[in-house]
Backbone as XML, in Angstrom:
<?xml version="1.0"?>
<chain id="A" units="angstrom">
  <residue number="1" name="UNK">
    <atom name="N" x="82.563" y="88.446" z="68.078"/>
    <atom name="CA" x="83.838" y="89.107" z="68.301"/>
    <atom name="C" x="84.653" y="88.246" z="69.278"/>
  </residue>
  <residue number="2" name="UNK">
    <atom name="N" x="85.859" y="87.925" z="68.868"/>
    <atom name="CA" x="86.722" y="87.095" z="69.700"/>
    <atom name="C" x="87.381" y="87.959" z="70.779"/>
  </residue>
  <residue number="3" name="UNK">
    <atom name="N" x="87.387" y="87.417" z="71.992"/>
    <atom name="CA" x="88.008" y="88.108" z="73.125"/>
    <atom name="C" x="88.957" y="87.169" z="73.841"/>
  </residue>
  <residue number="4" name="UNK">
    <atom name="N" x="89.972" y="87.725" z="74.455"/>
    <atom name="CA" x="90.909" y="86.942" z="75.250"/>
    <atom name="C" x="90.179" y="86.410" z="76.483"/>
  </residue>
  <residue number="5" name="UNK">
    <atom name="N" x="90.339" y="85.116" z="76.768"/>
    <atom name="CA" x="89.654" y="84.549" z="77.933"/>
    <atom name="C" x="90.200" y="85.046" z="79.265"/>
  </residue>
  <residue number="6" name="UNK">
    <atom name="N" x="91.419" y="85.571" z="79.273"/>
    <atom name="CA" x="92.014" y="86.027" z="80.533"/>
    <atom name="C" x="91.733" y="87.504" z="80.808"/>
  </residue>
  <residue number="7" name="UNK">
    <atom name="N" x="92.015" y="88.376" z="79.821"/>
    <atom name="CA" x="91.908" y="89.823" z="80.078"/>
    <atom name="C" x="90.704" y="90.479" z="79.402"/>
  </residue>
  <residue number="8" name="UNK">
    <atom name="N" x="90.002" y="89.701" z="78.564"/>
    <atom name="CA" x="88.790" y="90.163" z="77.892"/>
    <atom name="C" x="89.043" y="91.226" z="76.818"/>
  </residue>
  <residue number="9" name="UNK">
    <atom name="N" x="90.275" y="91.406" z="76.376"/>
    <atom name="CA" x="90.575" y="92.339" z="75.289"/>
    <atom name="C" x="90.115" y="91.710" z="73.986"/>
  </residue>
  <residue number="10" name="UNK">
    <atom name="N" x="89.454" y="92.497" z="73.134"/>
    <atom name="CA" x="88.953" y="91.948" z="71.872"/>
    <atom name="C" x="90.051" y="91.964" z="70.810"/>
  </residue>
  <residue number="11" name="UNK">
    <atom name="N" x="89.901" y="91.093" z="69.825"/>
    <atom name="CA" x="90.843" y="91.051" z="68.705"/>
    <atom name="C" x="90.854" y="92.399" z="67.993"/>
  </residue>
  <residue number="12" name="UNK">
    <atom name="N" x="89.692" y="93.002" z="67.810"/>
    <atom name="CA" x="89.618" y="94.322" z="67.160"/>
    <atom name="C" x="90.425" y="95.366" z="67.922"/>
  </residue>
  <residue number="13" name="UNK">
    <atom name="N" x="90.319" y="95.359" z="69.242"/>
    <atom name="CA" x="91.087" y="96.316" z="70.060"/>
    <atom name="C" x="92.586" y="96.105" z="69.878"/>
  </residue>
  <residue number="14" name="UNK">
    <atom name="N" x="93.005" y="94.852" z="69.854"/>
    <atom name="CA" x="94.429" y="94.538" z="69.701"/>
    <atom name="C" x="94.923" y="94.982" z="68.333"/>
  </residue>
  <residue number="15" name="UNK">
    <atom name="N" x="94.170" y="94.663" z="67.279"/>
    <atom name="CA" x="94.589" y="95.028" z="65.934"/>
    <atom name="C" x="94.582" y="96.532" z="65.710"/>
  </residue>
  <residue number="16" name="UNK">
    <atom name="N" x="93.648" y="97.240" z="66.337"/>
    <atom name="CA" x="93.593" y="98.708" z="66.219"/>
    <atom name="C" x="94.744" y="99.387" z="66.938"/>
  </residue>
  <residue number="17" name="UNK">
    <atom name="N" x="95.009" y="98.948" z="68.166"/>
    <atom name="CA" x="96.002" y="99.627" z="68.987"/>
    <atom name="C" x="97.420" y="99.100" z="68.791"/>
  </residue>
  <residue number="18" name="UNK">
    <atom name="N" x="97.527" y="97.825" z="68.411"/>
    <atom name="CA" x="98.845" y="97.200" z="68.302"/>
    <atom name="C" x="99.361" y="96.681" z="69.635"/>
  </residue>
  <residue number="19" name="UNK">
    <atom name="N" x="98.542" y="96.776" z="70.666"/>
    <atom name="CA" x="98.930" y="96.321" z="72.000"/>
    <atom name="C" x="98.046" y="95.168" z="72.442"/>
  </residue>
  <residue number="20" name="UNK">
    <atom name="N" x="98.667" y="94.128" z="72.992"/>
    <atom name="CA" x="97.894" y="93.022" z="73.547"/>
    <atom name="C" x="97.610" y="93.313" z="75.010"/>
  </residue>
  <residue number="21" name="UNK">
    <atom name="N" x="96.586" y="92.652" z="75.531"/>
    <atom name="CA" x="96.218" y="92.886" z="76.915"/>
    <atom name="C" x="97.022" y="92.054" z="77.904"/>
  </residue>
  <residue number="22" name="UNK">
    <atom name="N" x="97.415" y="90.843" z="77.482"/>
    <atom name="CA" x="98.168" y="89.952" z="78.361"/>
    <atom name="C" x="98.844" y="88.871" z="77.519"/>
  </residue>
  <residue number="23" name="UNK">
    <atom name="N" x="99.547" y="87.979" z="78.170"/>
    <atom name="CA" x="100.264" y="86.924" z="77.451"/>
    <atom name="C" x="99.325" y="85.936" z="76.760"/>
  </residue>
  <residue number="24" name="UNK">
    <atom name="N" x="98.126" y="85.761" z="77.277"/>
    <atom name="CA" x="97.155" y="84.839" z="76.686"/>
    <atom name="C" x="96.624" y="85.341" z="75.342"/>
  </residue>
  <residue number="25" name="UNK">
    <atom name="N" x="96.688" y="86.651" z="75.115"/>
    <atom name="CA" x="96.207" y="87.219" z="73.850"/>
    <atom name="C" x="96.940" y="86.607" z="72.664"/>
  </residue>
  <residue number="26" name="UNK">
    <atom name="N" x="98.200" y="86.230" z="72.853"/>
    <atom name="CA" x="98.989" y="85.652" z="71.770"/>
    <atom name="C" x="98.507" y="84.255" z="71.386"/>
  </residue>
  <residue number="27" name="UNK">
    <atom name="N" x="97.641" y="83.659" z="72.171"/>
    <atom name="CA" x="97.099" y="82.340" z="71.865"/>
    <atom name="C" x="95.853" y="82.412" z="70.985"/>
  </residue>
  <residue number="28" name="UNK">
    <atom name="N" x="95.309" y="83.602" z="70.772"/>
    <atom name="CA" x="94.140" y="83.781" z="69.915"/>
    <atom name="C" x="94.598" y="83.608" z="68.464"/>
  </residue>
  <residue number="29" name="UNK">
    <atom name="N" x="93.970" y="82.699" z="67.710"/>
    <atom name="CA" x="94.435" y="82.419" z="66.349"/>
    <atom name="C" x="94.594" y="83.661" z="65.460"/>
  </residue>
  <residue number="30" name="UNK">
    <atom name="N" x="93.658" y="84.592" z="65.513"/>
    <atom name="CA" x="93.748" y="85.796" z="64.672"/>
    <atom name="C" x="94.972" y="86.633" z="65.025"/>
  </residue>
  <residue number="31" name="UNK">
    <atom name="N" x="95.297" y="86.706" z="66.303"/>
    <atom name="CA" x="96.458" y="87.490" z="66.745"/>
    <atom name="C" x="97.739" y="86.757" z="66.384"/>
  </residue>
  <residue number="32" name="UNK">
    <atom name="N" x="97.768" y="85.473" z="66.590"/>
    <atom name="CA" x="98.945" y="84.675" z="66.227"/>
    <atom name="C" x="99.248" y="84.835" z="64.731"/>
  </residue>
  <residue number="33" name="UNK">
    <atom name="N" x="98.204" y="84.778" z="63.883"/>
    <atom name="CA" x="98.384" y="84.941" z="62.439"/>
    <atom name="C" x="98.854" y="86.350" z="62.088"/>
  </residue>
  <residue number="34" name="UNK">
    <atom name="N" x="98.298" y="87.354" z="62.758"/>
    <atom name="CA" x="98.699" y="88.735" z="62.491"/>
    <atom name="C" x="100.163" y="88.966" z="62.855"/>
  </residue>
  <residue number="35" name="UNK">
    <atom name="N" x="100.609" y="88.401" z="63.964"/>
    <atom name="CA" x="102.005" y="88.554" z="64.390"/>
    <atom name="C" x="102.931" y="87.886" z="63.379"/>
  </residue>
  <residue number="36" name="UNK">
    <atom name="N" x="102.552" y="86.705" z="62.901"/>
    <atom name="CA" x="103.367" y="86.015" z="61.897"/>
    <atom name="C" x="103.500" y="86.860" z="60.636"/>
  </residue>
  <residue number="37" name="UNK">
    <atom name="N" x="102.404" y="87.485" z="60.202"/>
    <atom name="CA" x="102.433" y="88.327" z="59.002"/>
    <atom name="C" x="103.291" y="89.572" z="59.216"/>
  </residue>
  <residue number="38" name="UNK">
    <atom name="N" x="103.207" y="90.154" z="60.402"/>
    <atom name="CA" x="103.975" y="91.376" z="60.685"/>
    <atom name="C" x="105.466" y="91.123" z="60.657"/>
  </residue>
  <residue number="39" name="UNK">
    <atom name="N" x="105.899" y="90.020" z="61.227"/>
    <atom name="CA" x="107.329" y="89.757" z="61.359"/>
    <atom name="C" x="107.887" y="88.890" z="60.245"/>
  </residue>
  <residue number="40" name="UNK">
    <atom name="N" x="107.038" y="88.251" z="59.484"/>
    <atom name="CA" x="107.430" y="87.460" z="58.312"/>
    <atom name="C" x="108.675" y="86.617" z="58.542"/>
  </residue>
  <residue number="41" name="UNK">
    <atom name="N" x="108.707" y="85.914" z="59.655"/>
    <atom name="CA" x="109.814" y="85.009" z="59.924"/>
    <atom name="C" x="111.045" y="85.663" z="60.520"/>
  </residue>
  <residue number="42" name="UNK">
    <atom name="N" x="111.020" y="86.975" z="60.730"/>
    <atom name="CA" x="112.172" y="87.643" z="61.326"/>
    <atom name="C" x="112.297" y="87.244" z="62.779"/>
  </residue>
  <residue number="43" name="UNK">
    <atom name="N" x="113.509" y="87.160" z="63.244"/>
    <atom name="CA" x="113.748" y="86.805" z="64.635"/>
    <atom name="C" x="114.488" y="87.943" z="65.314"/>
  </residue>
  <residue number="44" name="UNK">
    <atom name="N" x="114.223" y="88.124" z="66.588"/>
    <atom name="CA" x="114.942" y="89.127" z="67.359"/>
    <atom name="C" x="116.381" y="88.677" z="67.527"/>
  </residue>
  <residue number="45" name="UNK">
    <atom name="N" x="117.286" y="89.611" z="67.437"/>
    <atom name="CA" x="118.704" y="89.293" z="67.590"/>
    <atom name="C" x="119.243" y="90.022" z="68.811"/>
  </residue>
  <residue number="46" name="UNK">
    <atom name="N" x="120.148" y="89.357" z="69.477"/>
    <atom name="CA" x="120.818" y="89.984" z="70.607"/>
    <atom name="C" x="121.992" y="90.796" z="70.049"/>
  </residue>
  <residue number="47" name="UNK">
    <atom name="N" x="122.076" y="92.045" z="70.461"/>
    <atom name="CA" x="123.195" y="92.863" z="70.019"/>
    <atom name="C" x="124.197" y="93.004" z="71.145"/>
  </residue>
  <residue number="48" name="UNK">
    <atom name="N" x="125.427" y="93.062" z="70.799"/>
    <atom name="CA" x="126.483" y="93.176" z="71.809"/>
    <atom name="C" x="127.052" y="94.558" z="71.839"/>
  </residue>
</chain>
């Protein structure tokens, strides 16, 4: 089971809850891939 080296949150916990434990969690390949699939290239836009 892959865990974040900084906060020790597991990939399973992140995928189940939808919440990451810290900024380092986004460096885990499985999480990075999941985020790419969720947003499918969409970018956040600033609204005025």
